[in-house]
C-alpha positions as CSV (number, residue, x, y, z in Angstrom):
1,X,-7.5,-20.6,-1.0
2,X,-4.1,-19.6,-2.3
3,X,-3.7,-17.7,-5.5
4,X,-0.4,-18.8,-7.1
5,X,1.9,-17.0,-9.5
6,X,4.8,-18.9,-11.1
7,X,8.2,-18.6,-9.3
8,X,11.6,-18.7,-10.9
9,X,13.2,-20.5,-7.9
10,X,12.2,-21.4,-4.4
11,X,15.0,-19.4,-2.8
12,X,13.5,-16.2,-4.2
13,X,9.9,-17.1,-3.6
14,X,7.7,-14.4,-2.2
15,X,4.5,-15.3,-0.3
16,X,2.2,-12.7,1.2
17,X,0.2,-13.9,4.2
18,X,-3.0,-11.9,4.7
19,X,-6.4,-12.3,6.5
20,X,-8.7,-14.3,4.1
21,X,-10.8,-11.9,2.0
22,X,-9.8,-8.8,3.9
23,X,-7.8,-6.1,2.1
24,X,-6.7,-4.3,5.2
25,X,-3.0,-3.3,5.6
26,X,-2.1,-6.0,3.0
27,X,-3.8,-4.2,0.1
28,X,-1.1,-1.5,-0.4
29,X,1.4,-4.4,-0.6
30,X,-0.6,-6.1,-3.3
31,X,-0.7,-2.8,-5.2
32,X,3.1,-2.4,-4.9
33,X,3.6,-6.0,-6.1
34,X,1.2,-5.4,-9.0
35,X,3.0,-2.2,-9.9
36,X,6.5,-3.7,-9.8
37,X,5.6,-7.0,-11.5
38,X,7.3,-9.0,-8.8
39,X,6.1,-12.6,-8.8
40,X,4.5,-13.8,-5.6
41,X,1.7,-16.0,-4.1
42,X,-0.9,-15.1,-1.6
43,X,-1.6,-17.2,1.5
44,X,-5.1,-16.4,2.7
45,X,-5.1,-17.0,6.4
46,X,-8.3,-17.9,8.3
47,X,-8.8,-17.6,12.1
48,X,-7.4,-21.0,12.9
49,X,-4.3,-20.6,10.7
50,X,-3.7,-17.1,12.2
51,X,-3.8,-18.5,15.7
52,X,-1.3,-21.2,14.7
53,X,1.1,-18.6,13.2
54,X,0.9,-16.8,16.5
55,X,1.2,-19.9,18.8
56,X,4.1,-21.5,16.8
57,X,5.9,-18.1,17.0
58,X,6.2,-17.7,13.2
59,X,4.9,-14.2,13.9
60,X,6.8,-12.1,16.3
61,X,4.1,-9.4,16.7
62,X,1.0,-11.5,16.2
63,X,-0.3,-9.3,13.3
64,X,-0.8,-9.7,9.6
65,X,0.2,-9.1,6.8
66,X,3.5,-11.0,6.8
67,X,5.9,-11.5,3.9
68,X,7.9,-14.6,3.5
69,X,10.9,-14.2,1.1
70,X,12.7,-17.5,0.8
71,X,13.5,-18.4,4.4
72,X,13.1,-14.8,5.7
73,X,10.0,-13.5,7.5
74,X,9.3,-9.7,7.2
75,X,6.6,-8.2,9.4
76,X,4.8,-4.8,9.7
77,X,3.1,-3.5,6.6
78,X,5.1,-0.3,6.3
79,X,8.4,-2.3,6.7
80,X,7.2,-4.8,4.0
81,X,6.5,-1.9,1.6
82,X,10.0,-0.6,2.0
83,X,11.6,-4.1,1.7
84,X,9.7,-4.8,-1.5
85,X,10.6,-1.4,-3.0
86,X,14.3,-2.2,-2.5
87,X,13.8,-5.7,-3.9
88,X,12.1,-4.3,-7.0
89,X,14.8,-1.6,-7.5
90,X,17.5,-4.3,-7.1
91,X,15.9,-6.2,-9.9
92,X,15.5,-3.1,-12.1
93,X,11.7,-3.2,-12.1
94,X,11.2,0.6,-12.3
95,X,10.6,2.2,-15.7
96,X,13.4,4.4,-16.9
97,X,15.3,5.8,-13.8
98,X,12.4,5.3,-11.4
99,X,13.3,4.0,-8.0
100,X,10.4,2.6,-6.0
101,X,12.4,3.3,-2.8
102,X,13.2,6.8,-4.0
103,X,16.6,8.3,-4.3
104,X,19.0,7.4,-1.4
105,X,19.0,11.0,-0.2
106,X,15.2,11.1,-0.2
107,X,14.6,7.8,1.7
108,X,14.0,9.4,5.1
109,X,11.3,11.7,3.7
110,X,9.7,8.9,1.6
111,X,9.6,6.6,4.7
112,X,8.0,9.3,6.8
113,X,5.2,9.8,4.3
114,X,4.6,6.1,4.1
115,X,4.5,5.8,7.8
116,X,2.1,8.7,8.2
117,X,-0.2,7.2,5.6
118,X,-0.1,3.9,7.5
119,X,-1.1,5.7,10.7
120,X,-4.1,7.0,8.8
121,X,-5.0,3.5,7.6
122,X,-5.0,2.3,11.2
123,X,-7.0,5.3,12.4
124,X,-9.7,4.8,9.8
125,X,-9.6,1.0,9.7
126,X,-12.2,0.7,6.9
127,X,-11.7,-3.1,6.8
128,X,-13.3,-3.8,10.2
129,X,-16.9,-4.6,11.1
130,X,-16.6,-1.8,13.7
131,X,-15.7,0.7,11.0
132,X,-16.4,4.4,11.7
133,X,-19.6,6.1,10.7
134,X,-19.3,8.5,7.8
135,X,-19.2,11.7,9.9
136,X,-16.4,10.4,12.1
137,X,-14.5,9.1,9.1
138,X,-14.8,12.4,7.3
139,X,-13.6,14.3,10.3
140,X,-10.4,12.2,10.5
141,X,-9.9,12.2,6.7
142,X,-10.2,16.0,6.5
143,X,-7.4,16.5,8.9
144,X,-5.2,14.0,7.1
145,X,-6.1,14.9,3.5
146,X,-5.1,18.5,4.3
147,X,-1.7,17.2,5.4
148,X,-1.4,15.1,2.3
149,X,-2.4,18.0,0.1
150,X,0.3,20.1,1.8
151,X,2.9,17.4,1.1
152,X,1.9,17.3,-2.6
153,X,1.9,21.1,-2.9
154,X,5.4,21.2,-1.5
155,X,6.7,18.7,-4.0
156,X,5.1,20.6,-7.0
157,X,7.9,22.3,-8.9
158,X,5.5,24.0,-11.3
159,X,7.0,22.2,-14.3
160,X,4.1,20.6,-16.3
161,X,6.7,18.3,-18.0
162,X,7.4,16.4,-14.8
163,X,5.0,14.2,-12.9
164,X,4.4,15.2,-9.3
165,X,4.3,12.6,-6.5
166,X,4.5,13.0,-2.8
167,X,8.3,13.5,-2.7
168,X,10.9,13.8,-5.4
169,X,10.5,12.7,-9.0
170,X,10.2,8.9,-8.4
171,X,6.9,7.0,-8.0
172,X,7.6,5.3,-4.6
173,X,6.2,3.0,-2.0
174,X,5.0,6.1,-0.2
175,X,2.8,7.1,-3.1
176,X,1.2,3.7,-3.2
177,X,0.6,3.8,0.6
178,X,-1.1,7.2,0.3
179,X,-3.1,6.1,-2.7
180,X,-4.4,3.0,-1.0
181,X,-5.9,4.7,2.0
182,X,-7.5,7.4,-0.2
183,X,-8.9,4.7,-2.4
184,X,-10.2,2.7,0.6
185,X,-11.8,5.8,1.9
186,X,-13.6,6.4,-1.4
187,X,-14.7,2.8,-1.6
188,X,-16.1,2.9,2.0
189,X,-17.4,6.4,2.5
190,X,-17.6,8.0,-1.0
191,X,-15.7,10.6,-2.8
192,X,-17.6,13.8,-1.8
193,X,-14.9,14.8,0.8
194,X,-12.2,14.9,-1.9
195,X,-13.8,17.9,-3.6
196,X,-12.3,20.0,-0.8
197,X,-8.9,18.6,-1.6
198,X,-8.4,18.8,-5.4
199,X,-4.6,17.9,-5.3
200,X,-5.4,14.7,-3.4
201,X,-8.1,13.8,-5.9
202,X,-5.7,14.5,-8.8
203,X,-3.0,12.4,-7.2
204,X,-5.4,9.5,-6.5
205,X,-6.8,9.6,-10.1
206,X,-3.3,9.7,-11.6
207,X,-2.1,6.7,-9.6
208,X,-5.4,4.8,-10.3
209,X,-4.7,5.3,-14.0
210,X,-1.3,3.6,-14.0
211,X,-1.7,0.5,-16.2
212,X,-0.8,-2.3,-13.7
213,X,-2.6,-0.6,-10.8
214,X,-5.7,-0.1,-12.9
215,X,-5.6,-3.8,-13.9
216,X,-5.3,-4.8,-10.2
217,X,-8.2,-2.5,-9.2
218,X,-10.4,-3.8,-11.9
219,X,-9.8,-7.5,-11.1
220,X,-9.7,-7.6,-7.3
221,X,-12.5,-9.3,-5.4
222,X,-15.0,-7.4,-3.3
223,X,-13.5,-6.7,0.2
224,X,-14.7,-8.6,3.3
225,X,-14.6,-7.2,6.8
226,X,-12.9,-8.7,9.9
């Protein structure tokens, strides 16, 4: 089934292709789309449709998610996040002076954080039937959550008047990538491990409370496994 949102014109149409029922690496993209308010549709891809996307060479790397923007195909989940952040910023979707791609001088750092969080997503892979047992998942998460907490600590300027994210003063695609894997970990293995990492928990809860993200979390269907 395809969930459709109205589009202003076909040339600017956004379609997110994802495994049917599976959040996986597509969920952070859905969160970014919800946060920015960009209009899009979802193409839920079953096994047969996925094999066709591979065999007809629509996909270069034989993996989903994939974003179609007009006649352009964008692959790799981290790359899609950055692409959509730039698209949203070009359309002035950020509140006030917020830039979802971060300030130009910050982009390399924002991208590095997003890529690292994507590595964690792939290492934990909570969307698969062969997902890790709780002890193994917590061992991996402890290592990564310590790193995330270090990143958040470094970005804290001690000013209570400013919101603290993972880098700079903008709420970026990196923040959503970090949030999604922490949220997926909680959904799959529970929140007890976060007690050891209060900054990570505070960050997670702050992102979860953003109105559009909160609405998305409340309305999404239960996740399936692949």
